[in-house]
PyMOL Python script that loads the backbone (N, CA, C, O; Angstrom):
from pymol import cmd

cmd.read_pdbstr("""\
ATOM      1  N   UNK A   1      89.176 108.530 116.010  1.00  0.00           N
ATOM      2  CA  UNK A   1      88.464 107.556 117.051  1.00  0.00           C
ATOM      3  C   UNK A   1      88.564 106.356 116.760  1.00  0.00           C
ATOM      4  O   UNK A   1      88.792 105.805 115.683  1.00  0.00           O
ATOM      5  N   UNK A   2      88.390 105.974 117.743  1.00  0.00           N
ATOM      6  CA  UNK A   2      89.178 104.280 117.920  1.00  0.00           C
ATOM      7  C   UNK A   2      87.244 103.668 117.676  1.00  0.00           C
ATOM      8  O   UNK A   2      86.096 103.904 118.054  1.00  0.00           O
ATOM      9  N   UNK A   3      88.263 102.544 116.541  1.00  0.00           N
ATOM     10  CA  UNK A   3      86.758 101.498 116.460  1.00  0.00           C
ATOM     11  C   UNK A   3      86.129 100.772 117.641  1.00  0.00           C
ATOM     12  O   UNK A   3      87.015 100.058 118.112  1.00  0.00           O
ATOM     13  N   UNK A   4      84.664 100.588 118.538  1.00  0.00           N
ATOM     14  CA  UNK A   4      84.538  99.871 119.483  1.00  0.00           C
ATOM     15  C   UNK A   4      84.206  98.729 119.271  1.00  0.00           C
ATOM     16  O   UNK A   4      83.601  98.478 118.229  1.00  0.00           O
ATOM     17  N   UNK A   5      84.525  97.654 120.251  1.00  0.00           N
ATOM     18  CA  UNK A   5      84.345  96.722 120.570  1.00  0.00           C
ATOM     19  C   UNK A   5      84.111  96.191 120.728  1.00  0.00           C
ATOM     20  O   UNK A   5      83.686  96.183 121.884  1.00  0.00           O
ATOM     21  N   UNK A   6      83.911  94.458 119.701  1.00  0.00           N
ATOM     22  CA  UNK A   6      82.911  93.867 119.146  1.00  0.00           C
ATOM     23  C   UNK A   6      81.933  93.288 120.034  1.00  0.00           C
ATOM     24  O   UNK A   6      82.517  92.555 120.833  1.00  0.00           O
ATOM     25  N   UNK A   7      80.132  93.322 120.314  1.00  0.00           N
ATOM     26  CA  UNK A   7      79.912  92.293 121.252  1.00  0.00           C
ATOM     27  C   UNK A   7      79.337  90.796 120.841  1.00  0.00           C
ATOM     28  O   UNK A   7      78.509  90.645 119.942  1.00  0.00           O
ATOM     29  N   UNK A   8      79.971  89.552 121.739  1.00  0.00           N
ATOM     30  CA  UNK A   8      79.252  88.801 120.918  1.00  0.00           C
ATOM     31  C   UNK A   8      78.432  87.837 121.472  1.00  0.00           C
ATOM     32  O   UNK A   8      78.948  87.247 122.421  1.00  0.00           O
ATOM     33  N   UNK A   9      76.628  87.287 120.989  1.00  0.00           N
ATOM     34  CA  UNK A   9      75.828  86.334 121.479  1.00  0.00           C
ATOM     35  C   UNK A   9      75.660  85.537 121.245  1.00  0.00           C
ATOM     36  O   UNK A   9      76.159  85.327 120.139  1.00  0.00           O
ATOM     37  N   UNK A  10      75.084  84.582 121.687  1.00  0.00           N
ATOM     38  CA  UNK A  10      74.623  83.631 120.956  1.00  0.00           C
ATOM     39  C   UNK A  10      74.003  83.482 120.337  1.00  0.00           C
ATOM     40  O   UNK A  10      73.421  84.566 120.372  1.00  0.00           O
ATOM     41  N   UNK A  11      73.254  82.626 119.249  1.00  0.00           N
ATOM     42  CA  UNK A  11      71.996  82.367 118.156  1.00  0.00           C
ATOM     43  C   UNK A  11      71.006  82.140 118.529  1.00  0.00           C
ATOM     44  O   UNK A  11      70.099  82.449 117.757  1.00  0.00           O
ATOM     45  N   UNK A  12      70.627  81.547 119.761  1.00  0.00           N
ATOM     46  CA  UNK A  12      69.607  82.244 120.413  1.00  0.00           C
ATOM     47  C   UNK A  12      69.518  83.521 121.116  1.00  0.00           C
ATOM     48  O   UNK A  12      68.682  84.396 120.890  1.00  0.00           O
ATOM     49  N   UNK A  13      70.371  83.551 121.913  1.00  0.00           N
ATOM     50  CA  UNK A  13      69.570  84.971 122.395  1.00  0.00           C
ATOM     51  C   UNK A  13      69.594  86.122 121.008  1.00  0.00           C
ATOM     52  O   UNK A  13      69.109  87.232 121.230  1.00  0.00           O
ATOM     53  N   UNK A  14      70.239  85.797 119.404  1.00  0.00           N
ATOM     54  CA  UNK A  14      69.817  86.445 118.786  1.00  0.00           C
ATOM     55  C   UNK A  14      69.064  86.474 118.282  1.00  0.00           C
ATOM     56  O   UNK A  14      68.622  87.615 118.152  1.00  0.00           O
ATOM     57  N   UNK A  15      68.149  85.193 117.478  1.00  0.00           N
ATOM     58  CA  UNK A  15      66.880  84.881 117.810  1.00  0.00           C
ATOM     59  C   UNK A  15      65.287  85.777 118.796  1.00  0.00           C
ATOM     60  O   UNK A  15      64.204  86.093 118.305  1.00  0.00           O
ATOM     61  N   UNK A  16      65.832  85.972 120.448  1.00  0.00           N
ATOM     62  CA  UNK A  16      65.160  86.419 120.819  1.00  0.00           C
ATOM     63  C   UNK A  16      65.146  87.929 120.851  1.00  0.00           C
ATOM     64  O   UNK A  16      64.081  88.534 120.979  1.00  0.00           O
ATOM     65  N   UNK A  17      65.983  88.378 120.768  1.00  0.00           N
ATOM     66  CA  UNK A  17      66.152  90.208 120.175  1.00  0.00           C
ATOM     67  C   UNK A  17      65.139  89.788 118.956  1.00  0.00           C
ATOM     68  O   UNK A  17      63.919  89.625 119.000  1.00  0.00           O
ATOM     69  N   UNK A  18      65.970  89.676 117.945  1.00  0.00           N
ATOM     70  CA  UNK A  18      65.241  89.691 116.705  1.00  0.00           C
ATOM     71  C   UNK A  18      63.473  89.658 116.685  1.00  0.00           C
ATOM     72  O   UNK A  18      62.730  90.530 116.233  1.00  0.00           O
ATOM     73  N   UNK A  19      63.035  88.133 117.438  1.00  0.00           N
ATOM     74  CA  UNK A  19      61.645  88.361 118.247  1.00  0.00           C
ATOM     75  C   UNK A  19      61.157  89.390 119.093  1.00  0.00           C
ATOM     76  O   UNK A  19      59.986  89.705 119.305  1.00  0.00           O
ATOM     77  N   UNK A  20      61.803  89.688 119.375  1.00  0.00           N
ATOM     78  CA  UNK A  20      61.912  90.952 120.431  1.00  0.00           C
ATOM     79  C   UNK A  20      61.350  92.199 119.211  1.00  0.00           C
ATOM     80  O   UNK A  20      60.229  92.590 118.884  1.00  0.00           O
ATOM     81  N   UNK A  21      62.398  92.464 118.881  1.00  0.00           N
ATOM     82  CA  UNK A  21      62.121  93.655 118.104  1.00  0.00           C
ATOM     83  C   UNK A  21      60.632  93.254 116.807  1.00  0.00           C
ATOM     84  O   UNK A  21      59.635  93.976 116.792  1.00  0.00           O
ATOM     85  N   UNK A  22      60.759  92.165 115.951  1.00  0.00           N
ATOM     86  CA  UNK A  22      58.966  92.447 116.016  1.00  0.00           C
ATOM     87  C   UNK A  22      58.371  92.070 116.723  1.00  0.00           C
ATOM     88  O   UNK A  22      57.726  91.066 116.419  1.00  0.00           O
ATOM     89  N   UNK A  23      58.249  92.542 117.855  1.00  0.00           N
ATOM     90  CA  UNK A  23      56.999  92.268 118.999  1.00  0.00           C
ATOM     91  C   UNK A  23      56.854  94.299 118.535  1.00  0.00           C
ATOM     92  O   UNK A  23      56.097  95.068 117.941  1.00  0.00           O
ATOM     93  N   UNK A  24      57.747  94.305 119.066  1.00  0.00           N
ATOM     94  CA  UNK A  24      57.705  95.909 119.241  1.00  0.00           C
ATOM     95  C   UNK A  24      57.264  96.744 118.171  1.00  0.00           C
ATOM     96  O   UNK A  24      56.694  97.828 118.299  1.00  0.00           O
ATOM     97  N   UNK A  25      57.556  96.189 117.142  1.00  0.00           N
ATOM     98  CA  UNK A  25      57.045  96.662 115.311  1.00  0.00           C
ATOM     99  C   UNK A  25      55.972  96.957 115.550  1.00  0.00           C
ATOM    100  O   UNK A  25      55.443  97.993 115.955  1.00  0.00           O
ATOM    101  N   UNK A  26      55.441  95.461 115.139  1.00  0.00           N
ATOM    102  CA  UNK A  26      53.935  94.892 115.685  1.00  0.00           C
ATOM    103  C   UNK A  26      53.440  96.205 115.975  1.00  0.00           C
ATOM    104  O   UNK A  26      53.031  97.123 115.263  1.00  0.00           O
ATOM    105  N   UNK A  27      53.652  95.981 117.772  1.00  0.00           N
ATOM    106  CA  UNK A  27      53.078  96.584 118.290  1.00  0.00           C
ATOM    107  C   UNK A  27      52.874  98.399 118.039  1.00  0.00           C
ATOM    108  O   UNK A  27      51.791  98.969 117.904  1.00  0.00           O
ATOM    109  N   UNK A  28      53.660  98.772 118.033  1.00  0.00           N
ATOM    110  CA  UNK A  28      53.858 100.169 117.792  1.00  0.00           C
ATOM    111  C   UNK A  28      52.920 100.036 116.606  1.00  0.00           C
ATOM    112  O   UNK A  28      51.704 100.120 116.782  1.00  0.00           O
ATOM    113  N   UNK A  29      53.416  99.841 115.464  1.00  0.00           N
ATOM    114  CA  UNK A  29      52.173  99.934 113.865  1.00  0.00           C
ATOM    115  C   UNK A  29      50.757  99.580 114.817  1.00  0.00           C
ATOM    116  O   UNK A  29      49.737 100.078 114.340  1.00  0.00           O
ATOM    117  N   UNK A  30      50.591  98.901 115.913  1.00  0.00           N
ATOM    118  CA  UNK A  30      48.998  98.292 115.814  1.00  0.00           C
ATOM    119  C   UNK A  30      48.827 100.333 116.519  1.00  0.00           C
ATOM    120  O   UNK A  30      48.166 101.132 115.854  1.00  0.00           O
ATOM    121  N   UNK A  31      49.563 100.794 117.907  1.00  0.00           N
ATOM    122  CA  UNK A  31      49.082 101.648 118.849  1.00  0.00           C
ATOM    123  C   UNK A  31      49.020 103.236 117.272  1.00  0.00           C
ATOM    124  O   UNK A  31      48.238 104.180 117.383  1.00  0.00           O
ATOM    125  N   UNK A  32      49.532 103.160 116.628  1.00  0.00           N
ATOM    126  CA  UNK A  32      49.697 103.790 115.900  1.00  0.00           C
ATOM    127  C   UNK A  32      48.671 104.240 115.211  1.00  0.00           C
ATOM    128  O   UNK A  32      48.415 105.439 115.100  1.00  0.00           O
ATOM    129  N   UNK A  33      47.942 103.224 114.647  1.00  0.00           N
ATOM    130  CA  UNK A  33      46.578 102.991 113.842  1.00  0.00           C
ATOM    131  C   UNK A  33      45.419 103.168 115.021  1.00  0.00           C
ATOM    132  O   UNK A  33      44.293 103.523 114.671  1.00  0.00           O
ATOM    133  N   UNK A  34      45.673 102.947 116.247  1.00  0.00           N
ATOM    134  CA  UNK A  34      44.427 103.170 117.197  1.00  0.00           C
ATOM    135  C   UNK A  34      45.026 104.431 116.816  1.00  0.00           C
ATOM    136  O   UNK A  34      44.902 104.830 115.659  1.00  0.00           O
ATOM    137  N   UNK A  35      45.719 105.151 117.758  1.00  0.00           N
ATOM    138  CA  UNK A  35      45.880 106.123 117.778  1.00  0.00           C
ATOM    139  C   UNK A  35      45.090 107.321 117.006  1.00  0.00           C
ATOM    140  O   UNK A  35      44.556 108.250 117.612  1.00  0.00           O
ATOM    141  N   UNK A  36      45.085 107.163 115.433  1.00  0.00           N
ATOM    142  CA  UNK A  36      44.694 107.449 114.160  1.00  0.00           C
ATOM    143  C   UNK A  36      43.301 107.519 114.354  1.00  0.00           C
ATOM    144  O   UNK A  36      42.664 108.572 114.331  1.00  0.00           O
ATOM    145  N   UNK A  37      42.690 106.076 114.598  1.00  0.00           N
ATOM    146  CA  UNK A  37      41.458 106.109 114.633  1.00  0.00           C
ATOM    147  C   UNK A  37      40.610 106.845 115.484  1.00  0.00           C
ATOM    148  O   UNK A  37      39.533 107.392 115.253  1.00  0.00           O
ATOM    149  N   UNK A  38      41.734 106.705 117.192  1.00  0.00           N
ATOM    150  CA  UNK A  38      41.259 107.954 118.135  1.00  0.00           C
ATOM    151  C   UNK A  38      41.113 109.497 117.397  1.00  0.00           C
ATOM    152  O   UNK A  38      40.316 110.422 117.554  1.00  0.00           O
ATOM    153  N   UNK A  39      41.796 109.377 116.888  1.00  0.00           N
ATOM    154  CA  UNK A  39      41.998 111.161 117.205  1.00  0.00           C
ATOM    155  C   UNK A  39      41.475 111.989 115.948  1.00  0.00           C
ATOM    156  O   UNK A  39      41.638 113.125 115.503  1.00  0.00           O
ATOM    157  N   UNK A  40      40.438 110.313 115.441  1.00  0.00           N
ATOM    158  CA  UNK A  40      40.057 111.014 113.971  1.00  0.00           C
ATOM    159  C   UNK A  40      38.090 110.977 114.775  1.00  0.00           C
ATOM    160  O   UNK A  40      37.162 111.760 114.569  1.00  0.00           O
ATOM    161  N   UNK A  41      38.168 109.454 115.856  1.00  0.00           N
ATOM    162  CA  UNK A  41      37.020 110.080 116.482  1.00  0.00           C
ATOM    163  C   UNK A  41      36.815 111.557 117.018  1.00  0.00           C
ATOM    164  O   UNK A  41      35.820 112.222 116.730  1.00  0.00           O
ATOM    165  N   UNK A  42      38.022 112.089 117.962  1.00  0.00           N
ATOM    166  CA  UNK A  42      37.940 113.274 118.749  1.00  0.00           C
ATOM    167  C   UNK A  42      36.823 114.283 117.503  1.00  0.00           C
ATOM    168  O   UNK A  42      35.715 114.816 117.564  1.00  0.00           O
ATOM    169  N   UNK A  43      37.772 114.139 116.584  1.00  0.00           N
ATOM    170  CA  UNK A  43      37.845 115.030 116.021  1.00  0.00           C
ATOM    171  C   UNK A  43      36.408 115.298 115.414  1.00  0.00           C
ATOM    172  O   UNK A  43      35.863 116.345 115.065  1.00  0.00           O
ATOM    173  N   UNK A  44      35.892 113.673 115.411  1.00  0.00           N
ATOM    174  CA  UNK A  44      33.887 113.790 114.730  1.00  0.00           C
ATOM    175  C   UNK A  44      32.716 114.638 116.219  1.00  0.00           C
ATOM    176  O   UNK A  44      31.667 115.283 116.225  1.00  0.00           O
ATOM    177  N   UNK A  45      33.665 114.144 117.244  1.00  0.00           N
ATOM    178  CA  UNK A  45      32.979 115.181 118.567  1.00  0.00           C
ATOM    179  C   UNK A  45      33.279 115.995 118.406  1.00  0.00           C
ATOM    180  O   UNK A  45      32.256 116.650 118.204  1.00  0.00           O
ATOM    181  N   UNK A  46      34.310 116.785 118.290  1.00  0.00           N
ATOM    182  CA  UNK A  46      34.350 118.137 117.979  1.00  0.00           C
ATOM    183  C   UNK A  46      33.624 118.816 117.446  1.00  0.00           C
ATOM    184  O   UNK A  46      33.082 119.840 117.862  1.00  0.00           O
ATOM    185  N   UNK A  47      33.482 117.932 115.738  1.00  0.00           N
ATOM    186  CA  UNK A  47      32.161 119.108 114.857  1.00  0.00           C
ATOM    187  C   UNK A  47      30.855 118.562 115.460  1.00  0.00           C
ATOM    188  O   UNK A  47      30.182 119.374 116.094  1.00  0.00           O
ATOM    189  N   UNK A  48      30.621 117.911 115.404  1.00  0.00           N
ATOM    190  CA  UNK A  48      28.984 117.537 116.702  1.00  0.00           C
ATOM    191  C   UNK A  48      29.066 118.368 117.422  1.00  0.00           C
ATOM    192  O   UNK A  48      27.956 118.830 117.161  1.00  0.00           O
ATOM    193  N   UNK A  49      29.451 119.043 118.191  1.00  0.00           N
ATOM    194  CA  UNK A  49      29.639 119.731 119.581  1.00  0.00           C
ATOM    195  C   UNK A  49      29.159 120.909 118.907  1.00  0.00           C
ATOM    196  O   UNK A  49      28.143 121.558 119.153  1.00  0.00           O
ATOM    197  N   UNK A  50      30.259 121.140 117.793  1.00  0.00           N
ATOM    198  CA  UNK A  50      30.566 123.062 117.631  1.00  0.00           C
ATOM    199  C   UNK A  50      29.118 122.909 116.991  1.00  0.00           C
ATOM    200  O   UNK A  50      28.437 123.897 117.268  1.00  0.00           O
ATOM    201  N   UNK A  51      28.170 121.597 115.912  1.00  0.00           N
ATOM    202  CA  UNK A  51      26.879 121.338 115.133  1.00  0.00           C
ATOM    203  C   UNK A  51      26.041 121.762 116.622  1.00  0.00           C
ATOM    204  O   UNK A  51      25.183 122.639 116.724  1.00  0.00           O
ATOM    205  N   UNK A  52      26.433 121.087 117.451  1.00  0.00           N
ATOM    206  CA  UNK A  52      25.534 121.432 119.106  1.00  0.00           C
ATOM    207  C   UNK A  52      25.542 122.717 119.265  1.00  0.00           C
ATOM    208  O   UNK A  52      24.461 123.191 118.918  1.00  0.00           O
ATOM    209  N   UNK A  53      26.042 123.244 119.517  1.00  0.00           N
ATOM    210  CA  UNK A  53      26.490 125.100 120.230  1.00  0.00           C
ATOM    211  C   UNK A  53      25.579 125.826 119.131  1.00  0.00           C
ATOM    212  O   UNK A  53      24.934 126.744 119.637  1.00  0.00           O
ATOM    213  N   UNK A  54      25.314 125.624 117.498  1.00  0.00           N
ATOM    214  CA  UNK A  54      25.098 126.331 116.535  1.00  0.00           C
ATOM    215  C   UNK A  54      24.088 126.388 116.763  1.00  0.00           C
ATOM    216  O   UNK A  54      23.564 127.398 117.233  1.00  0.00           O
ATOM    217  N   UNK A  55      23.341 125.063 116.442  1.00  0.00           N
ATOM    218  CA  UNK A  55      21.874 124.805 117.136  1.00  0.00           C
ATOM    219  C   UNK A  55      21.508 125.511 118.296  1.00  0.00           C
ATOM    220  O   UNK A  55      20.899 126.572 118.158  1.00  0.00           O
ATOM    221  N   UNK A  56      21.885 124.932 119.833  1.00  0.00           N
ATOM    222  CA  UNK A  56      21.925 126.006 120.452  1.00  0.00           C
ATOM    223  C   UNK A  56      21.439 127.756 120.365  1.00  0.00           C
ATOM    224  O   UNK A  56      20.339 128.284 120.532  1.00  0.00           O
ATOM    225  N   UNK A  57      22.653 128.275 120.062  1.00  0.00           N
ATOM    226  CA  UNK A  57      22.971 129.390 120.154  1.00  0.00           C
ATOM    227  C   UNK A  57      21.522 129.443 118.951  1.00  0.00           C
ATOM    228  O   UNK A  57      20.779 128.876 119.752  1.00  0.00           O
ATOM    229  N   UNK A  58      20.823 129.617 118.020  1.00  0.00           N
ATOM    230  CA  UNK A  58      20.391 129.876 116.828  1.00  0.00           C
ATOM    231  C   UNK A  58      18.704 129.520 117.974  1.00  0.00           C
ATOM    232  O   UNK A  58      17.650 130.138 117.823  1.00  0.00           O
ATOM    233  N   UNK A  59      18.897 128.601 118.834  1.00  0.00           N
ATOM    234  CA  UNK A  59      17.420 129.064 119.630  1.00  0.00           C
ATOM    235  C   UNK A  59      17.570 129.723 120.529  1.00  0.00           C
ATOM    236  O   UNK A  59      16.574 130.284 120.986  1.00  0.00           O
ATOM    237  N   UNK A  60      18.417 129.860 120.937  1.00  0.00           N
ATOM    238  CA  UNK A  60      18.615 130.868 122.009  1.00  0.00           C
ATOM    239  C   UNK A  60      18.006 132.230 121.248  1.00  0.00           C
ATOM    240  O   UNK A  60      16.907 132.748 121.450  1.00  0.00           O
ATOM    241  N   UNK A  61      18.861 132.578 120.479  1.00  0.00           N
ATOM    242  CA  UNK A  61      18.603 133.863 119.819  1.00  0.00           C
ATOM    243  C   UNK A  61      16.786 134.235 118.525  1.00  0.00           C
ATOM    244  O   UNK A  61      16.321 135.204 117.924  1.00  0.00           O
ATOM    245  N   UNK A  62      16.375 132.625 118.755  1.00  0.00           N
ATOM    246  CA  UNK A  62      14.869 133.026 118.248  1.00  0.00           C
ATOM    247  C   UNK A  62      13.929 132.913 119.416  1.00  0.00           C
ATOM    248  O   UNK A  62      12.719 133.124 119.329  1.00  0.00           O
ATOM    249  N   UNK A  63      14.618 132.536 120.615  1.00  0.00           N
ATOM    250  CA  UNK A  63      13.470 132.461 122.231  1.00  0.00           C
ATOM    251  C   UNK A  63      13.666 134.049 122.823  1.00  0.00           C
ATOM    252  O   UNK A  63      12.979 134.597 123.685  1.00  0.00           O
ATOM    253  N   UNK A  64      15.224 134.796 121.824  1.00  0.00           N
ATOM    254  CA  UNK A  64      15.460 136.202 122.814  1.00  0.00           C
ATOM    255  C   UNK A  64      16.315 135.239 124.212  1.00  0.00           C
ATOM    256  O   UNK A  64      15.853 135.710 125.251  1.00  0.00           O
ATOM    257  N   UNK A  65      16.982 134.510 124.436  1.00  0.00           N
ATOM    258  CA  UNK A  65      17.793 134.343 125.596  1.00  0.00           C
ATOM    259  C   UNK A  65      19.203 134.809 125.010  1.00  0.00           C
ATOM    260  O   UNK A  65      19.759 134.906 123.916  1.00  0.00           O
ATOM    261  N   UNK A  66      19.474 135.049 126.407  1.00  0.00           N
ATOM    262  CA  UNK A  66      20.828 135.834 125.834  1.00  0.00           C
ATOM    263  C   UNK A  66      22.136 134.562 125.511  1.00  0.00           C
ATOM    264  O   UNK A  66      23.242 135.092 125.619  1.00  0.00           O
ATOM    265  N   UNK A  67      22.165 134.095 125.400  1.00  0.00           N
ATOM    266  CA  UNK A  67      23.738 133.105 125.311  1.00  0.00           C
ATOM    267  C   UNK A  67      24.677 133.718 125.708  1.00  0.00           C
ATOM    268  O   UNK A  67      25.095 134.825 125.368  1.00  0.00           O
ATOM    269  N   UNK A  68      25.310 132.484 126.995  1.00  0.00           N
ATOM    270  CA  UNK A  68      26.712 132.040 127.676  1.00  0.00           C
ATOM    271  C   UNK A  68      27.437 132.131 126.402  1.00  0.00           C
ATOM    272  O   UNK A  68      27.256 131.782 125.236  1.00  0.00           O
ATOM    273  N   UNK A  69      28.814 133.069 127.468  1.00  0.00           N
ATOM    274  CA  UNK A  69      30.166 133.607 126.860  1.00  0.00           C
ATOM    275  C   UNK A  69      30.488 132.231 126.038  1.00  0.00           C
ATOM    276  O   UNK A  69      30.535 131.093 126.507  1.00  0.00           O
ATOM    277  N   UNK A  70      30.691 132.632 124.714  1.00  0.00           N
ATOM    278  CA  UNK A  70      31.529 131.957 124.231  1.00  0.00           C
ATOM    279  C   UNK A  70      32.537 131.185 125.198  1.00  0.00           C
ATOM    280  O   UNK A  70      32.940 131.835 126.162  1.00  0.00           O
ATOM    281  N   UNK A  71      33.159 129.387 124.999  1.00  0.00           N
ATOM    282  CA  UNK A  71      34.089 129.166 125.512  1.00  0.00           C
ATOM    283  C   UNK A  71      34.872 128.721 123.626  1.00  0.00           C
ATOM    284  O   UNK A  71      34.378 128.473 122.526  1.00  0.00           O
ATOM    285  N   UNK A  72      36.069 128.818 124.102  1.00  0.00           N
ATOM    286  CA  UNK A  72      36.959 127.215 123.369  1.00  0.00           C
ATOM    287  C   UNK A  72      36.437 126.168 122.758  1.00  0.00           C
ATOM    288  O   UNK A  72      35.397 125.902 123.361  1.00  0.00           O
ATOM    289  N   UNK A  73      36.569 125.566 122.046  1.00  0.00           N
ATOM    290  CA  UNK A  73      36.666 124.503 121.448  1.00  0.00           C
ATOM    291  C   UNK A  73      37.900 124.057 122.229  1.00  0.00           C
ATOM    292  O   UNK A  73      38.678 124.983 122.458  1.00  0.00           O
ATOM    293  N   UNK A  74      38.360 122.548 122.814  1.00  0.00           N
ATOM    294  CA  UNK A  74      39.777 121.903 122.388  1.00  0.00           C
ATOM    295  C   UNK A  74      40.093 121.915 120.752  1.00  0.00           C
ATOM    296  O   UNK A  74      39.295 121.907 119.815  1.00  0.00           O
ATOM    297  N   UNK A  75      41.940 121.942 120.750  1.00  0.00           N
ATOM    298  CA  UNK A  75      41.452 121.924 119.404  1.00  0.00           C
ATOM    299  C   UNK A  75      42.775 120.289 119.411  1.00  0.00           C
ATOM    300  O   UNK A  75      43.788 119.959 120.027  1.00  0.00           O
ATOM    301  N   UNK A  76      41.694 119.604 118.066  1.00  0.00           N
ATOM    302  CA  UNK A  76      42.919 118.838 118.814  1.00  0.00           C
ATOM    303  C   UNK A  76      44.123 118.016 118.815  1.00  0.00           C
ATOM    304  O   UNK A  76      44.701 117.886 117.736  1.00  0.00           O
ATOM    305  N   UNK A  77      44.529 117.522 119.702  1.00  0.00           N
ATOM    306  CA  UNK A  77      46.033 116.890 119.925  1.00  0.00           C
ATOM    307  C   UNK A  77      46.591 116.488 118.602  1.00  0.00           C
ATOM    308  O   UNK A  77      46.084 115.690 117.813  1.00  0.00           O
ATOM    309  N   UNK A  78      47.765 117.186 118.462  1.00  0.00           N
ATOM    310  CA  UNK A  78      48.402 116.821 117.050  1.00  0.00           C
ATOM    311  C   UNK A  78      49.408 115.774 117.476  1.00  0.00           C
ATOM    312  O   UNK A  78      49.923 115.931 118.583  1.00  0.00           O
ATOM    313  N   UNK A  79      49.755 114.738 116.753  1.00  0.00           N
ATOM    314  CA  UNK A  79      50.768 114.024 117.680  1.00  0.00           C
ATOM    315  C   UNK A  79      52.062 114.271 117.422  1.00  0.00           C
ATOM    316  O   UNK A  79      52.581 114.679 116.383  1.00  0.00           O
ATOM    317  N   UNK A  80      52.734 113.872 118.885  1.00  0.00           N
ATOM    318  CA  UNK A  80      54.147 114.655 118.982  1.00  0.00           C
ATOM    319  C   UNK A  80      54.937 113.504 118.085  1.00  0.00           C
ATOM    320  O   UNK A  80      54.373 112.423 117.919  1.00  0.00           O
ATOM    321  N   UNK A  81      56.473 113.783 117.406  1.00  0.00           N
ATOM    322  CA  UNK A  81      57.431 113.532 117.518  1.00  0.00           C
ATOM    323  C   UNK A  81      58.300 112.950 118.647  1.00  0.00           C
ATOM    324  O   UNK A  81      59.039 113.858 119.028  1.00  0.00           O
ATOM    325  N   UNK A  82      58.483 112.035 119.213  1.00  0.00           N
ATOM    326  CA  UNK A  82      59.501 111.407 119.800  1.00  0.00           C
ATOM    327  C   UNK A  82      60.718 112.122 120.069  1.00  0.00           C
ATOM    328  O   UNK A  82      61.526 112.079 119.141  1.00  0.00           O
ATOM    329  N   UNK A  83      61.117 112.859 121.233  1.00  0.00           N
ATOM    330  CA  UNK A  83      62.518 113.337 121.310  1.00  0.00           C
ATOM    331  C   UNK A  83      63.878 112.617 121.510  1.00  0.00           C
ATOM    332  O   UNK A  83      63.969 111.422 121.788  1.00  0.00           O
ATOM    333  N   UNK A  84      64.705 113.283 121.376  1.00  0.00           N
ATOM    334  CA  UNK A  84      66.027 112.553 121.595  1.00  0.00           C
ATOM    335  C   UNK A  84      66.474 112.090 122.774  1.00  0.00           C
ATOM    336  O   UNK A  84      67.506 111.420 122.786  1.00  0.00           O
ATOM    337  N   UNK A  85      65.806 112.354 123.915  1.00  0.00           N
ATOM    338  CA  UNK A  85      65.725 112.843 125.154  1.00  0.00           C
ATOM    339  C   UNK A  85      64.657 111.109 125.842  1.00  0.00           C
ATOM    340  O   UNK A  85      64.683 110.501 126.912  1.00  0.00           O
ATOM    341  N   UNK A  86      63.958 110.937 124.684  1.00  0.00           N
ATOM    342  CA  UNK A  86      62.796 110.187 124.652  1.00  0.00           C
ATOM    343  C   UNK A  86      63.298 108.638 124.470  1.00  0.00           C
ATOM    344  O   UNK A  86      62.555 107.799 124.980  1.00  0.00           O
ATOM    345  N   UNK A  87      64.496 108.149 123.791  1.00  0.00           N
ATOM    346  CA  UNK A  87      64.174 106.991 122.434  1.00  0.00           C
ATOM    347  C   UNK A  87      65.997 106.625 123.262  1.00  0.00           C
ATOM    348  O   UNK A  87      67.125 107.048 123.010  1.00  0.00           O
ATOM    349  N   UNK A  88      65.566 105.875 124.049  1.00  0.00           N
ATOM    350  CA  UNK A  88      67.333 105.115 124.589  1.00  0.00           C
ATOM    351  C   UNK A  88      68.848 104.487 123.342  1.00  0.00           C
ATOM    352  O   UNK A  88      68.679 103.350 122.900  1.00  0.00           O
ATOM    353  N   UNK A  89      69.911 105.092 122.970  1.00  0.00           N
ATOM    354  CA  UNK A  89      70.215 104.033 121.665  1.00  0.00           C
ATOM    355  C   UNK A  89      71.520 103.806 122.601  1.00  0.00           C
ATOM    356  O   UNK A  89      71.903 104.465 123.567  1.00  0.00           O
ATOM    357  N   UNK A  90      72.167 102.460 121.888  1.00  0.00           N
ATOM    358  CA  UNK A  90      73.201 102.207 123.170  1.00  0.00           C
ATOM    359  C   UNK A  90      74.489 101.838 122.017  1.00  0.00           C
ATOM    360  O   UNK A  90      74.296 100.929 121.210  1.00  0.00           O
ATOM    361  N   UNK A  91      75.758 102.585 122.010  1.00  0.00           N
ATOM    362  CA  UNK A  91      76.886 102.741 121.203  1.00  0.00           C
ATOM    363  C   UNK A  91      77.881 101.954 120.935  1.00  0.00           C
ATOM    364  O   UNK A  91      78.775 102.326 120.175  1.00  0.00           O
TER     365      UNK A  91
END
""", "prot")
cmd.dss("prot")
cmd.show_as("cartoon", "prot")
cmd.util.cbc("prot")
cmd.orient("prot")
């Protein structure tokens, strides 16, 4: 396999690319933190909803009211890793 031809860019283009990479890395870090916070909040909401449902069922049972059929609680969303098609690489 023959080596790929090199690409020459100016120092200003290189610096701009470095700055863009740093900006993207920072943005990705912030988004990752925000996603973790949202996931924790979602788990807290689901736990509270589960507790409220249990309390409601106890009250219904105590009052002799038939309870409604149980619905599945939504599972917390798991983070997904990007698939090879999600990212573009240049060679």
